[in-house]
CHARMM internal coordinates of N, CA and C (Angstrom, degrees):
IC EDIT
DIST 1 N 1 CA 1.4564
DIST 1 CA 1 C 1.5295
ANGL 1 N 1 CA 1 C 110.96
DIST 1 C 2 N 1.3029
ANGL 1 CA 1 C 2 N 116.42
DIHE 1 N 1 CA 1 C 2 N -32.32
DIST 2 N 2 CA 1.4516
ANGL 1 C 2 N 2 CA 120.69
DIHE 1 CA 1 C 2 N 2 CA 177.26
DIST 2 CA 2 C 1.5290
ANGL 2 N 2 CA 2 C 110.84
DIHE 1 C 2 N 2 CA 2 C -64.93
DIST 2 C 3 N 1.3390
ANGL 2 CA 2 C 3 N 118.36
DIHE 2 N 2 CA 2 C 3 N -33.65
DIST 3 N 3 CA 1.4650
ANGL 2 C 3 N 3 CA 122.05
DIHE 2 CA 2 C 3 N 3 CA 178.91
DIST 3 CA 3 C 1.5223
ANGL 3 N 3 CA 3 C 111.74
DIHE 2 C 3 N 3 CA 3 C -65.07
DIST 3 C 4 N 1.3135
ANGL 3 CA 3 C 4 N 118.31
DIHE 3 N 3 CA 3 C 4 N -34.73
DIST 4 N 4 CA 1.4676
ANGL 3 C 4 N 4 CA 121.60
DIHE 3 CA 3 C 4 N 4 CA 179.56
DIST 4 CA 4 C 1.5259
ANGL 4 N 4 CA 4 C 110.57
DIHE 3 C 4 N 4 CA 4 C -64.36
DIST 4 C 5 N 1.3103
ANGL 4 CA 4 C 5 N 117.96
DIHE 4 N 4 CA 4 C 5 N -37.71
DIST 5 N 5 CA 1.4625
ANGL 4 C 5 N 5 CA 120.75
DIHE 4 CA 4 C 5 N 5 CA 178.19
DIST 5 CA 5 C 1.5210
ANGL 5 N 5 CA 5 C 110.72
DIHE 4 C 5 N 5 CA 5 C -65.87
DIST 5 C 6 N 1.3338
ANGL 5 CA 5 C 6 N 117.22
DIHE 5 N 5 CA 5 C 6 N -40.29
DIST 6 N 6 CA 1.4610
ANGL 5 C 6 N 6 CA 120.84
DIHE 5 CA 5 C 6 N 6 CA 179.58
DIST 6 CA 6 C 1.5216
ANGL 6 N 6 CA 6 C 111.75
DIHE 5 C 6 N 6 CA 6 C -67.78
DIST 6 C 7 N 1.3130
ANGL 6 CA 6 C 7 N 118.52
DIHE 6 N 6 CA 6 C 7 N -35.91
DIST 7 N 7 CA 1.4643
ANGL 6 C 7 N 7 CA 122.08
DIHE 6 CA 6 C 7 N 7 CA -179.40
DIST 7 CA 7 C 1.5254
ANGL 7 N 7 CA 7 C 111.64
DIHE 6 C 7 N 7 CA 7 C -71.52
DIST 7 C 8 N 1.3080
ANGL 7 CA 7 C 8 N 118.34
DIHE 7 N 7 CA 7 C 8 N -24.70
DIST 8 N 8 CA 1.4615
ANGL 7 C 8 N 8 CA 121.37
DIHE 7 CA 7 C 8 N 8 CA -178.51
DIST 8 CA 8 C 1.5291
ANGL 8 N 8 CA 8 C 111.67
DIHE 7 C 8 N 8 CA 8 C -67.28
DIST 8 C 9 N 1.3215
ANGL 8 CA 8 C 9 N 117.91
DIHE 8 N 8 CA 8 C 9 N -20.61
DIST 9 N 9 CA 1.4596
ANGL 8 C 9 N 9 CA 121.23
DIHE 8 CA 8 C 9 N 9 CA -176.75
DIST 9 CA 9 C 1.5244
ANGL 9 N 9 CA 9 C 113.41
DIHE 8 C 9 N 9 CA 9 C -98.26
DIST 9 C 10 N 1.3109
ANGL 9 CA 9 C 10 N 118.27
DIHE 9 N 9 CA 9 C 10 N 3.69
DIST 10 N 10 CA 1.4617
ANGL 9 C 10 N 10 CA 121.49
DIHE 9 CA 9 C 10 N 10 CA 179.66
DIST 10 CA 10 C 1.5254
ANGL 10 N 10 CA 10 C 108.75
DIHE 9 C 10 N 10 CA 10 C -80.06
DIST 10 C 11 N 1.3198
ANGL 10 CA 10 C 11 N 116.78
DIHE 10 N 10 CA 10 C 11 N 128.22
DIST 11 N 11 CA 1.4615
ANGL 10 C 11 N 11 CA 122.23
DIHE 10 CA 10 C 11 N 11 CA 177.89
DIST 11 CA 11 C 1.5212
ANGL 11 N 11 CA 11 C 107.47
DIHE 10 C 11 N 11 CA 11 C -101.52
DIST 11 C 12 N 1.3156
ANGL 11 CA 11 C 12 N 116.34
DIHE 11 N 11 CA 11 C 12 N 119.13
DIST 12 N 12 CA 1.4562
ANGL 11 C 12 N 12 CA 121.09
DIHE 11 CA 11 C 12 N 12 CA -179.66
DIST 12 CA 12 C 1.5213
ANGL 12 N 12 CA 12 C 110.15
DIHE 11 C 12 N 12 CA 12 C -79.60
DIST 12 C 13 N 1.3349
ANGL 12 CA 12 C 13 N 119.37
DIHE 12 N 12 CA 12 C 13 N 148.24
DIST 13 N 13 CA 1.4608
ANGL 12 C 13 N 13 CA 121.25
DIHE 12 CA 12 C 13 N 13 CA 178.09
DIST 13 CA 13 C 1.5225
ANGL 13 N 13 CA 13 C 111.18
DIHE 12 C 13 N 13 CA 13 C -66.17
DIST 13 C 14 N 1.3195
ANGL 13 CA 13 C 14 N 115.65
DIHE 13 N 13 CA 13 C 14 N 144.06
DIST 14 N 14 CA 1.4565
ANGL 13 C 14 N 14 CA 121.56
DIHE 13 CA 13 C 14 N 14 CA 179.93
DIST 14 CA 14 C 1.5173
ANGL 14 N 14 CA 14 C 108.84
DIHE 13 C 14 N 14 CA 14 C -79.46
DIST 14 C 15 N 1.3028
ANGL 14 CA 14 C 15 N 116.76
DIHE 14 N 14 CA 14 C 15 N 131.37
DIST 15 N 15 CA 1.4480
ANGL 14 C 15 N 15 CA 121.32
DIHE 14 CA 14 C 15 N 15 CA 178.15
DIST 15 CA 15 C 1.5262
ANGL 15 N 15 CA 15 C 109.67
DIHE 14 C 15 N 15 CA 15 C -77.37
DIST 15 C 16 N 1.2912
ANGL 15 CA 15 C 16 N 117.27
DIHE 15 N 15 CA 15 C 16 N 135.65
DIST 16 N 16 CA 1.4557
ANGL 15 C 16 N 16 CA 122.23
DIHE 15 CA 15 C 16 N 16 CA 179.45
DIST 16 CA 16 C 1.5236
ANGL 16 N 16 CA 16 C 109.69
DIHE 15 C 16 N 16 CA 16 C -81.27
DIST 16 C 17 N 1.3076
ANGL 16 CA 16 C 17 N 116.05
DIHE 16 N 16 CA 16 C 17 N 133.00
DIST 17 N 17 CA 1.4575
ANGL 16 C 17 N 17 CA 121.88
DIHE 16 CA 16 C 17 N 17 CA 178.48
DIST 17 CA 17 C 1.5300
ANGL 17 N 17 CA 17 C 108.23
DIHE 16 C 17 N 17 CA 17 C -90.85
DIST 17 C 18 N 1.3322
ANGL 17 CA 17 C 18 N 118.81
DIHE 17 N 17 CA 17 C 18 N 120.98
DIST 18 N 18 CA 1.4713
ANGL 17 C 18 N 18 CA 120.22
DIHE 17 CA 17 C 18 N 18 CA -178.27
DIST 18 CA 18 C 1.5252
ANGL 18 N 18 CA 18 C 112.99
DIHE 17 C 18 N 18 CA 18 C -64.95
DIST 18 C 19 N 1.3284
ANGL 18 CA 18 C 19 N 117.91
DIHE 18 N 18 CA 18 C 19 N -16.82
DIST 19 N 19 CA 1.4654
ANGL 18 C 19 N 19 CA 121.56
DIHE 18 CA 18 C 19 N 19 CA 178.72
DIST 19 CA 19 C 1.5356
ANGL 19 N 19 CA 19 C 111.12
DIHE 18 C 19 N 19 CA 19 C -76.28
DIST 19 C 20 N 1.3344
ANGL 19 CA 19 C 20 N 117.59
DIHE 19 N 19 CA 19 C 20 N -20.84
DIST 20 N 20 CA 1.4590
ANGL 19 C 20 N 20 CA 120.88
DIHE 19 CA 19 C 20 N 20 CA -178.64
DIST 20 CA 20 C 1.5166
ANGL 20 N 20 CA 20 C 110.70
DIHE 19 C 20 N 20 CA 20 C -82.02
DIST 20 C 21 N 1.3317
ANGL 20 CA 20 C 21 N 115.10
DIHE 20 N 20 CA 20 C 21 N 142.38
DIST 21 N 21 CA 1.4611
ANGL 20 C 21 N 21 CA 121.79
DIHE 20 CA 20 C 21 N 21 CA 178.93
DIST 21 CA 21 C 1.5217
ANGL 21 N 21 CA 21 C 109.18
DIHE 20 C 21 N 21 CA 21 C -104.72
DIST 21 C 22 N 1.3107
ANGL 21 CA 21 C 22 N 116.87
DIHE 21 N 21 CA 21 C 22 N 155.45
DIST 22 N 22 CA 1.4580
ANGL 21 C 22 N 22 CA 121.80
DIHE 21 CA 21 C 22 N 22 CA 175.87
DIST 22 CA 22 C 1.5245
ANGL 22 N 22 CA 22 C 108.67
DIHE 21 C 22 N 22 CA 22 C -91.97
DIST 22 C 23 N 1.3360
ANGL 22 CA 22 C 23 N 116.16
DIHE 22 N 22 CA 22 C 23 N 131.38
DIST 23 N 23 CA 1.4587
ANGL 22 C 23 N 23 CA 121.87
DIHE 22 CA 22 C 23 N 23 CA -179.57
DIST 23 CA 23 C 1.5209
ANGL 23 N 23 CA 23 C 109.33
DIHE 22 C 23 N 23 CA 23 C -113.08
DIST 23 C 24 N 1.3299
ANGL 23 CA 23 C 24 N 115.81
DIHE 23 N 23 CA 23 C 24 N 138.15
DIST 24 N 24 CA 1.4599
ANGL 23 C 24 N 24 CA 122.66
DIHE 23 CA 23 C 24 N 24 CA -175.43
DIST 24 CA 24 C 1.5208
ANGL 24 N 24 CA 24 C 110.28
DIHE 23 C 24 N 24 CA 24 C -122.73
DIST 24 C 25 N 1.3278
ANGL 24 CA 24 C 25 N 115.80
DIHE 24 N 24 CA 24 C 25 N 148.11
DIST 25 N 25 CA 1.4633
ANGL 24 C 25 N 25 CA 121.78
DIHE 24 CA 24 C 25 N 25 CA 177.63
DIST 25 CA 25 C 1.5332
ANGL 25 N 25 CA 25 C 108.94
DIHE 24 C 25 N 25 CA 25 C -67.15
DIST 25 C 26 N 1.3407
ANGL 25 CA 25 C 26 N 117.78
DIHE 25 N 25 CA 25 C 26 N 130.17
DIST 26 N 26 CA 1.4692
ANGL 25 C 26 N 26 CA 119.41
DIHE 25 CA 25 C 26 N 26 CA 178.69
DIST 26 CA 26 C 1.5284
ANGL 26 N 26 CA 26 C 113.18
DIHE 25 C 26 N 26 CA 26 C -70.56
DIST 26 C 27 N 1.3440
ANGL 26 CA 26 C 27 N 118.05
DIHE 26 N 26 CA 26 C 27 N -13.27
DIST 27 N 27 CA 1.4639
ANGL 26 C 27 N 27 CA 121.65
DIHE 26 CA 26 C 27 N 27 CA -178.59
DIST 27 CA 27 C 1.5324
ANGL 27 N 27 CA 27 C 111.96
DIHE 26 C 27 N 27 CA 27 C -92.60
DIST 27 C 28 N 1.3493
ANGL 27 CA 27 C 28 N 116.78
DIHE 27 N 27 CA 27 C 28 N -55.30
DIST 28 N 28 CA 1.4701
ANGL 27 C 28 N 28 CA 119.64
DIHE 27 CA 27 C 28 N 28 CA -175.24
DIST 28 CA 28 C 1.5339
ANGL 28 N 28 CA 28 C 112.78
DIHE 27 C 28 N 28 CA 28 C -102.12
DIST 28 C 29 N 1.3361
ANGL 28 CA 28 C 29 N 117.05
DIHE 28 N 28 CA 28 C 29 N -5.87
DIST 29 N 29 CA 1.4742
ANGL 28 C 29 N 29 CA 123.57
DIHE 28 CA 28 C 29 N 29 CA 176.28
DIST 29 CA 29 C 1.5265
ANGL 29 N 29 CA 29 C 114.15
DIHE 28 C 29 N 29 CA 29 C 66.67
DIST 29 C 30 N 1.3382
ANGL 29 CA 29 C 30 N 119.12
DIHE 29 N 29 CA 29 C 30 N 14.99
DIST 30 N 30 CA 1.4611
ANGL 29 C 30 N 30 CA 121.68
DIHE 29 CA 29 C 30 N 30 CA 176.59
DIST 30 CA 30 C 1.5200
ANGL 30 N 30 CA 30 C 109.45
DIHE 29 C 30 N 30 CA 30 C -90.67
DIST 30 C 31 N 1.3357
ANGL 30 CA 30 C 31 N 116.30
DIHE 30 N 30 CA 30 C 31 N 152.98
DIST 31 N 31 CA 1.4609
ANGL 30 C 31 N 31 CA 120.68
DIHE 30 CA 30 C 31 N 31 CA -177.71
DIST 31 CA 31 C 1.5322
ANGL 31 N 31 CA 31 C 110.38
DIHE 30 C 31 N 31 CA 31 C -68.47
DIST 31 C 32 N 1.3270
ANGL 31 CA 31 C 32 N 115.40
DIHE 31 N 31 CA 31 C 32 N 132.23
DIST 32 N 32 CA 1.4597
ANGL 31 C 32 N 32 CA 121.55
DIHE 31 CA 31 C 32 N 32 CA 178.76
DIST 32 CA 32 C 1.5191
ANGL 32 N 32 CA 32 C 110.51
DIHE 31 C 32 N 32 CA 32 C -93.17
DIST 32 C 33 N 1.3265
ANGL 32 CA 32 C 33 N 115.97
DIHE 32 N 32 CA 32 C 33 N -50.37
DIST 33 N 33 CA 1.4618
ANGL 32 C 33 N 33 CA 120.59
DIHE 32 CA 32 C 33 N 33 CA -174.65
DIST 33 CA 33 C 1.5123
ANGL 33 N 33 CA 33 C 110.71
DIHE 32 C 33 N 33 CA 33 C -166.96
DIST 33 C 34 N 1.3209
ANGL 33 CA 33 C 34 N 115.67
DIHE 33 N 33 CA 33 C 34 N 171.25
DIST 34 N 34 CA 1.4587
ANGL 33 C 34 N 34 CA 122.38
DIHE 33 CA 33 C 34 N 34 CA 169.71
DIST 34 CA 34 C 1.5120
ANGL 34 N 34 CA 34 C 107.04
DIHE 33 C 34 N 34 CA 34 C -117.06
DIST 34 C 35 N 1.3015
ANGL 34 CA 34 C 35 N 116.43
DIHE 34 N 34 CA 34 C 35 N 142.50
DIST 35 N 35 CA 1.4579
ANGL 34 C 35 N 35 CA 119.87
DIHE 34 CA 34 C 35 N 35 CA -179.26
DIST 35 CA 35 C 1.5067
ANGL 35 N 35 CA 35 C 110.45
DIHE 34 C 35 N 35 CA 35 C 169.72
DIST 35 C 36 N 1.3137
ANGL 35 CA 35 C 36 N 114.44
DIHE 35 N 35 CA 35 C 36 N -152.82
DIST 36 N 36 CA 1.4489
ANGL 35 C 36 N 36 CA 121.88
DIHE 35 CA 35 C 36 N 36 CA -179.57
DIST 36 CA 36 C 1.5144
ANGL 36 N 36 CA 36 C 107.44
DIHE 35 C 36 N 36 CA 36 C -146.12
DIST 36 C 37 N 1.3341
ANGL 36 CA 36 C 37 N 117.32
DIHE 36 N 36 CA 36 C 37 N 95.93
DIST 37 N 37 CA 1.4610
ANGL 36 C 37 N 37 CA 122.36
DIHE 36 CA 36 C 37 N 37 CA -178.06
DIST 37 CA 37 C 1.5221
ANGL 37 N 37 CA 37 C 109.84
DIHE 36 C 37 N 37 CA 37 C -127.14
DIST 37 C 38 N 1.3155
ANGL 37 CA 37 C 38 N 115.73
DIHE 37 N 37 CA 37 C 38 N 156.99
DIST 38 N 38 CA 1.4681
ANGL 37 C 38 N 38 CA 121.59
DIHE 37 CA 37 C 38 N 38 CA 175.71
DIST 38 CA 38 C 1.5258
ANGL 38 N 38 CA 38 C 110.79
DIHE 37 C 38 N 38 CA 38 C -100.47
DIST 38 C 39 N 1.3397
ANGL 38 CA 38 C 39 N 116.69
DIHE 38 N 38 CA 38 C 39 N -34.91
DIST 39 N 39 CA 1.4608
ANGL 38 C 39 N 39 CA 122.39
DIHE 38 CA 38 C 39 N 39 CA 179.97
DIST 39 CA 39 C 1.5234
ANGL 39 N 39 CA 39 C 108.22
DIHE 38 C 39 N 39 CA 39 C -146.66
DIST 39 C 40 N 1.3217
ANGL 39 CA 39 C 40 N 116.41
DIHE 39 N 39 CA 39 C 40 N 143.74
DIST 40 N 40 CA 1.4570
ANGL 39 C 40 N 40 CA 120.94
DIHE 39 CA 39 C 40 N 40 CA -177.01
DIST 40 CA 40 C 1.5249
ANGL 40 N 40 CA 40 C 109.79
DIHE 39 C 40 N 40 CA 40 C -132.39
DIST 40 C 41 N 1.3311
ANGL 40 CA 40 C 41 N 115.88
DIHE 40 N 40 CA 40 C 41 N 128.96
DIST 41 N 41 CA 1.4605
ANGL 40 C 41 N 41 CA 122.59
DIHE 40 CA 40 C 41 N 41 CA 175.03
DIST 41 CA 41 C 1.5179
ANGL 41 N 41 CA 41 C 107.79
DIHE 40 C 41 N 41 CA 41 C -128.50
DIST 41 C 42 N 1.3252
ANGL 41 CA 41 C 42 N 116.14
DIHE 41 N 41 CA 41 C 42 N 107.40
DIST 42 N 42 CA 1.4656
ANGL 41 C 42 N 42 CA 121.49
DIHE 41 CA 41 C 42 N 42 CA -179.32
DIST 42 CA 42 C 1.5156
ANGL 42 N 42 CA 42 C 109.22
DIHE 41 C 42 N 42 CA 42 C -166.37
DIST 42 C 43 N 1.3262
ANGL 42 CA 42 C 43 N 116.53
DIHE 42 N 42 CA 42 C 43 N 173.71
DIST 43 N 43 CA 1.4537
ANGL 42 C 43 N 43 CA 119.87
DIHE 42 CA 42 C 43 N 43 CA 172.45
DIST 43 CA 43 C 1.5187
ANGL 43 N 43 CA 43 C 108.58
DIHE 42 C 43 N 43 CA 43 C -97.20
DIST 43 C 44 N 1.3049
ANGL 43 CA 43 C 44 N 116.40
DIHE 43 N 43 CA 43 C 44 N 144.77
DIST 44 N 44 CA 1.4577
ANGL 43 C 44 N 44 CA 121.96
DIHE 43 CA 43 C 44 N 44 CA 179.68
DIST 44 CA 44 C 1.5269
ANGL 44 N 44 CA 44 C 108.90
DIHE 43 C 44 N 44 CA 44 C -70.26
DIST 44 C 45 N 1.3316
ANGL 44 CA 44 C 45 N 118.23
DIHE 44 N 44 CA 44 C 45 N 130.87
DIST 45 N 45 CA 1.4622
ANGL 44 C 45 N 45 CA 119.66
DIHE 44 CA 44 C 45 N 45 CA 178.55
DIST 45 CA 45 C 1.5346
ANGL 45 N 45 CA 45 C 113.07
DIHE 44 C 45 N 45 CA 45 C -70.90
DIST 45 C 46 N 1.3285
ANGL 45 CA 45 C 46 N 117.46
DIHE 45 N 45 CA 45 C 46 N -12.70
DIST 46 N 46 CA 1.4638
ANGL 45 C 46 N 46 CA 121.17
DIHE 45 CA 45 C 46 N 46 CA -178.40
DIST 46 CA 46 C 1.5362
ANGL 46 N 46 CA 46 C 111.77
DIHE 45 C 46 N 46 CA 46 C -93.95
DIST 46 C 47 N 1.3317
ANGL 46 CA 46 C 47 N 116.39
DIHE 46 N 46 CA 46 C 47 N -53.32
DIST 47 N 47 CA 1.4700
ANGL 46 C 47 N 47 CA 119.44
DIHE 46 CA 46 C 47 N 47 CA -174.89
DIST 47 CA 47 C 1.5262
ANGL 47 N 47 CA 47 C 113.09
DIHE 46 C 47 N 47 CA 47 C -103.67
DIST 47 C 48 N 1.3345
ANGL 47 CA 47 C 48 N 118.64
DIHE 47 N 47 CA 47 C 48 N -16.96
DIST 48 N 48 CA 1.4561
ANGL 47 C 48 N 48 CA 121.93
DIHE 47 CA 47 C 48 N 48 CA 177.70
DIST 48 CA 48 C 1.5161
ANGL 48 N 48 CA 48 C 114.59
DIHE 47 C 48 N 48 CA 48 C 83.70
DIST 48 C 49 N 1.3294
ANGL 48 CA 48 C 49 N 118.29
DIHE 48 N 48 CA 48 C 49 N -0.46
DIST 49 N 49 CA 1.4640
ANGL 48 C 49 N 49 CA 120.88
DIHE 48 CA 48 C 49 N 49 CA 178.69
DIST 49 CA 49 C 1.5233
ANGL 49 N 49 CA 49 C 110.61
DIHE 48 C 49 N 49 CA 49 C -75.44
DIST 49 C 50 N 1.3332
ANGL 49 CA 49 C 50 N 115.36
DIHE 49 N 49 CA 49 C 50 N 149.92
DIST 50 N 50 CA 1.4563
ANGL 49 C 50 N 50 CA 121.22
DIHE 49 CA 49 C 50 N 50 CA 178.33
DIST 50 CA 50 C 1.5215
ANGL 50 N 50 CA 50 C 110.30
DIHE 49 C 50 N 50 CA 50 C -73.47
DIST 50 C 51 N 1.3122
ANGL 50 CA 50 C 51 N 116.90
DIHE 50 N 50 CA 50 C 51 N 130.73
DIST 51 N 51 CA 1.4649
ANGL 50 C 51 N 51 CA 122.91
DIHE 50 CA 50 C 51 N 51 CA 177.56
DIST 51 CA 51 C 1.5127
ANGL 51 N 51 CA 51 C 107.40
DIHE 50 C 51 N 51 CA 51 C -111.07
DIST 51 C 52 N 1.3041
ANGL 51 CA 51 C 52 N 116.99
DIHE 51 N 51 CA 51 C 52 N 121.51
DIST 52 N 52 CA 1.4582
ANGL 51 C 52 N 52 CA 123.57
DIHE 51 CA 51 C 52 N 52 CA 176.16
DIST 52 CA 52 C 1.5189
ANGL 52 N 52 CA 52 C 105.53
DIHE 51 C 52 N 52 CA 52 C -137.21
DIST 52 C 53 N 1.3396
ANGL 52 CA 52 C 53 N 115.84
DIHE 52 N 52 CA 52 C 53 N 85.59
DIST 53 N 53 CA 1.4595
ANGL 52 C 53 N 53 CA 119.86
DIHE 52 CA 52 C 53 N 53 CA -169.01
DIST 53 CA 53 C 1.5234
ANGL 53 N 53 CA 53 C 111.80
DIHE 52 C 53 N 53 CA 53 C -140.69
DIST 53 C 54 N 1.3211
ANGL 53 CA 53 C 54 N 114.70
DIHE 53 N 53 CA 53 C 54 N 157.81
DIST 54 N 54 CA 1.4653
ANGL 53 C 54 N 54 CA 121.99
DIHE 53 CA 53 C 54 N 54 CA 173.32
DIST 54 CA 54 C 1.5112
ANGL 54 N 54 CA 54 C 109.33
DIHE 53 C 54 N 54 CA 54 C -82.58
DIST 54 C 55 N 1.3336
ANGL 54 CA 54 C 55 N 115.46
DIHE 54 N 54 CA 54 C 55 N 170.24
DIST 55 N 55 CA 1.4560
ANGL 54 C 55 N 55 CA 122.11
DIHE 54 CA 54 C 55 N 55 CA -178.24
DIST 55 CA 55 C 1.5275
ANGL 55 N 55 CA 55 C 112.35
DIHE 54 C 55 N 55 CA 55 C -57.11
DIST 55 C 56 N 1.3288
ANGL 55 CA 55 C 56 N 117.33
DIHE 55 N 55 CA 55 C 56 N -41.05
DIST 56 N 56 CA 1.4615
ANGL 55 C 56 N 56 CA 120.84
DIHE 55 CA 55 C 56 N 56 CA -177.28
DIST 56 CA 56 C 1.5299
ANGL 56 N 56 CA 56 C 112.14
DIHE 55 C 56 N 56 CA 56 C -63.64
DIST 56 C 57 N 1.3199
ANGL 56 CA 56 C 57 N 117.29
DIHE 56 N 56 CA 56 C 57 N -32.39
DIST 57 N 57 CA 1.4596
ANGL 56 C 57 N 57 CA 120.89
DIHE 56 CA 56 C 57 N 57 CA -179.49
DIST 57 CA 57 C 1.5359
ANGL 57 N 57 CA 57 C 111.98
DIHE 56 C 57 N 57 CA 57 C -76.46
DIST 57 C 58 N 1.3243
ANGL 57 CA 57 C 58 N 116.98
DIHE 57 N 57 CA 57 C 58 N -21.18
DIST 58 N 58 CA 1.4634
ANGL 57 C 58 N 58 CA 121.33
DIHE 57 CA 57 C 58 N 58 CA -175.17
DIST 58 CA 58 C 1.5213
ANGL 58 N 58 CA 58 C 114.07
DIHE 57 C 58 N 58 CA 58 C -93.40
DIST 58 C 59 N 1.3218
ANGL 58 CA 58 C 59 N 117.01
DIHE 58 N 58 CA 58 C 59 N -18.69
DIST 59 N 59 CA 1.4566
ANGL 58 C 59 N 59 CA 120.75
DIHE 58 CA 58 C 59 N 59 CA -178.47
DIST 59 CA 59 C 1.5216
ANGL 59 N 59 CA 59 C 108.93
DIHE 58 C 59 N 59 CA 59 C -85.65
DIST 59 C 60 N 1.3063
ANGL 59 CA 59 C 60 N 116.32
DIHE 59 N 59 CA 59 C 60 N 125.34
DIST 60 N 60 CA 1.4635
ANGL 59 C 60 N 60 CA 121.58
DIHE 59 CA 59 C 60 N 60 CA -179.68
DIST 60 CA 60 C 1.5196
ANGL 60 N 60 CA 60 C 109.13
DIHE 59 C 60 N 60 CA 60 C -77.11
DIST 60 C 61 N 1.3226
ANGL 60 CA 60 C 61 N 117.19
DIHE 60 N 60 CA 60 C 61 N 129.47
DIST 61 N 61 CA 1.4585
ANGL 60 C 61 N 61 CA 120.48
DIHE 60 CA 60 C 61 N 61 CA -179.55
DIST 61 CA 61 C 1.5092
ANGL 61 N 61 CA 61 C 111.54
DIHE 60 C 61 N 61 CA 61 C -97.45
END
COOR INIT
IC SEED 1 N 1 CA 1 C
IC BUILD
């Protein structure tokens, strides 16, 4: 019964979805998120600059 309590706290790794793209900040070039978006309006969690860009501007080439 003690083993069941220990197993409840194990966090399994998240599987990466090949359909999701990686999006990068156009200012600091660090990765923002993975997903599938057409337009993004937010502040970068790394540099704090406002991002208001289309999908093409966010994908690192």
